[in-house]
N, C-alpha and C positions, 0 to 999 in steps of 0.2 A: 769057125772051129767048134767041134762038139763040146758040150758043157763039161762032160767028164774029163776030156783031154785038157780043157782049160783048167779044171780043178787040179789035175796033176801038175800042170805047169806052175800054178800059183803055190802049190804045196812045196814043190822043189825050190821055187824062189824063196819061200819062207825058210827052208832049211839053210840056204846060203845067208839069208839075213840074220838068222839066229846066231851065227858065228861072230856077228859084229857087237853083240851085247844086247842093247835095248833098241827095239824098233817101234815106231809109231805107225799105226794103221788106221785109215779111214776109208769111207766109201760113200757114193751118192748115185742116185738114179734108178735103183731098183733092187729086187731080191737077188739077182744074179751077181751084182757087184758086192752085195753083203756076203753072199756065200763064198765068193772068191777071196774076199778080204779075210774071212775066217779060215779058209784053207791056208792062206799064207801065214796067218797067226798060229795055226796048228803046227806047221812046219817049223816056224821060228821057235816056238816053245819046246818042241821035241828035240831041237838042236841045242837046247840049253839057254836060249835067249829069253829076255823079258819082253813081253808084248804089252804095249799100251794102245788100246783102241781109243779113238776119240770121236766125238760127235760133230766135229767141224764139217762144213758143207762144201769145202773146196780144197784143192791141192795146196794152195798158198797158205791156208790155215795150218795144215799139217807141217809145212816147211817152217812156218813161224814157231810152232811148238818145238820142233827139233832144235831150232836156233836158241829158243828161250831156255830149254832144259839141257842144252849141250849134248844132244843125243846124235848118234851116227847115221840114222836112216829114218826116212818118212815115206811110207807107201800110201798112195791114194788110188782107189779103183773107181772109175767112172763108167756108168752104164748109160747107153743111149739106144733104146729099143733092144735089139738082140746083140748089139755091138758093145764091146767093153774096151776101155783104154786105161793104161796104168801110168802113174806118175811116181817115179822113184827118185828121191832127192837125198843128199847128205845134209849134215847139220849147217852147211853154209849155203844151202839152197841150190846146189849144183847137181846135175844129173849123176846118178850113182849106178855102177855096175858091180854088184857084190861078187867076190871071188868064190870059187868052188870050195867046199869044205875039205880040209886036209887034217889028217890025224884023227884021234879018237873023239867020239861025241861024248859030251859030259854025261855023267851017270844020272843026274837029276834033270827033270824037265823044268823049264822056266815058268814063271807065273804070268797070268793074264790080269790086266787091270783096265778100268775105263776112266778116261778123262772127260768129264761132262762140262758143258758150258764153254767149249773151246772157241766158238765164234765170238761170244761176249768178251772172253779174256783177250783174244787177239785185237778186237776193236778197242778195248780199254787201254791196252798196252800201247798201241800205235797212236791213238788219239789223245791220250793223257786226260787231264782234268777238263771238266766242262768249262767252256770259254764264253758263255753268254750267247744271246740270240743273234743269229746271222741271217734270218729270213728264210724264205722257201728255197727248195732245191729238189731236183729229181734224181733218183738213184736207180740205175739199171745194172744189176750184177748180183753177186752173192749176198746173202742176208747180212753178212758182216759189214758190207759197204754202207748199208742203211744204218746199222748200229753205230758205226764210227761217225757218220755224218750227224746223227742225232746227238752224239756225245760232244761233237764240236759246235753244237748250237743251231744246226739247221732244222727247219721244219720240212720233213722229207715226204715226197709224193712218188708213187711208182710211175706216174705219167708226167710228161713235160709240162712245165708251168711257164706261161709267157713272162719273159724278163728274168727268169731264174736260171742259175747254172744247171747244166745237165752233166752228171758224173756217171761215166760208163766204164765197166771193166768186164773182161771175159769171164766165162763161167768158172774158171779155176782161180781167179782172184789175183793175177799177177800184174798186167799192165793197166794203166788208168788213163782215160781220156776225159777231158773237160770241155764242154761247149759253153761259151759264155760271151755275151756281147758281140755275137756274130763271128767269133773266132773259135778255132778248135785247138786245144793244147794237148799234146801227148806228154805225159809226165813220167819221169824216171824214178825208180825206187826199188827197194828189195822186194816189195809187193805193192799191190794197189793201195793198201791202207797206209803204208809208209809214204808213198808218193802223195796221198791225200793230206796227211799230216804236214808234210813239208810245204805243200801248196798253200795251206791255210796259215802256216807259221810265217811264211815269207812272201806276202803279197807283193812286195817291192820287186820280186823276181819276174813278175808277169811281163813288164816291158822288154825283158831280155829274150822273149820268144820271137822267133822269126818265121815268117810264113813261106810256104812253098806249095804251089798249086792249090791254094785255098785252105791249106792246113798249117798248123803251127806246131813246132816241136821245140823242146827245151834245148837251149844252147849249152 
């Protein structure tokens, strides 16, 4: 799709989001994603909504912010080369489809603001207090995964370490997979960091995992 057409689409999306009140917006991957995120922010502000841009590096961070602050919508725009993808979630982390604007648009434009340090705040909230040294681990995923593991007491490497657990999550920070002791665990949670915190908090739950075709999923 042509960039200018994409810009109109995101601006019109922002107009609909502005009717919800306050919207969180983030982006990652390149200048096109940043431009489209700002186009959506323009639309939301001109529709009378409050816009909170954040510096989180994945969609799950935006979803956590919406949950934490009790806000109705979180938009994250991801660029991969010339392609863009958007993630639009409500305050409960579920997919959101904003309704068309009905009635008069507010006379005043909404304000823009920036929430800085979002990844650090997400990691701190999910991981909690430092819990002592746990040894080496490998993290493959968003920056916040490494931050949370370090807060939990792991010495984190970006490359696999013999004998150490490997924590992996997708680029947008939702699902979490752990490879440890020759087994693979797929953990459930609101997002990858919530699943990680639960995994560390309840090590006694590990025997409850059951294997299927070489993998293990939480029962």
